C-alpha positions in Angstrom: -13.8 -39.8 -0.7 -11.4 -42.3 0.6 -9.0 -40.8 3.5 -5.4 -41.5 3.0 -2.4 -41.1 5.2 -0.2 -37.8 4.6 3.1 -39.4 3.0 5.1 -37.0 5.3 3.5 -37.0 8.6 0.8 -39.7 8.7 -2.1 -37.4 9.2 -5.4 -38.3 7.4 -5.8 -36.4 4.3 -7.9 -36.3 0.9 -4.9 -37.3 -1.2 -1.1 -38.0 -0.2 -0.8 -35.0 1.9 -2.5 -33.8 4.8 -4.1 -30.4 4.9 -1.2 -28.6 6.3 1.6 -30.0 4.0 -1.1 -29.7 0.8 -1.2 -25.9 1.7 2.8 -25.9 2.1 3.0 -27.7 -1.2 0.3 -25.2 -2.9 2.6 -22.3 -1.6 5.9 -23.8 -2.9 4.3 -24.2 -6.3 2.8 -21.0 -6.3 6.2 -19.0 -5.2 8.4 -21.0 -7.4 8.4 -18.6 -10.3 8.9 -15.5 -8.1 12.1 -17.1 -6.9 13.2 -18.2 -10.4 12.8 -14.8 -11.5 14.9 -13.4 -8.8 17.5 -15.7 -8.8 17.9 -16.0 -12.8 17.0 -19.4 -13.8 16.7 -21.1 -10.6 16.1 -25.1 -11.0 13.4 -26.8 -8.9 15.7 -28.5 -6.8 17.9 -25.7 -6.1 14.5 -23.6 -5.1 13.9 -26.4 -2.6 17.4 -26.5 -1.1 17.1 -22.8 -0.6 13.6 -23.3 1.2 15.0 -25.7 3.6 17.8 -23.2 4.5 15.6 -20.4 4.7 14.9 -19.0 8.5 11.8 -17.3 7.2 10.3 -20.6 6.0 7.8 -22.3 8.3 8.1 -26.3 9.3 5.4 -27.4 7.1 7.2 -25.9 3.9 10.6 -27.3 5.0 9.2 -30.8 5.5 7.6 -30.7 2.0 10.8 -29.4 0.5 12.9 -32.2 2.0 10.2 -34.9 0.9 10.1 -33.7 -2.7 13.8 -33.8 -2.9 14.1 -37.1 -1.3 11.6 -38.5 -3.6 12.9 -36.6 -6.5 9.5 -35.1 -7.2 8.7 -32.2 -9.3 4.8 -32.2 -9.0 2.2 -33.9 -6.8 -1.4 -34.7 -7.6 -2.9 -33.3 -4.4 
């Protein structure tokens, strides 16, 4: 499989994200439903904004959230 550069940090990866950002993206998608239930109809972009300002979220998650907002992306093929 051809290596690509991560669209966020330019590290090598298998698709559009490096392993670090791909794992963060996976966790963001996996946990969206829990957040949406807790916040009662939280939309995708509002969720990402909450992740960016949440002090409990790590660097990789915040970088992916900022990237997704800047590109207006709802889902990636990673």
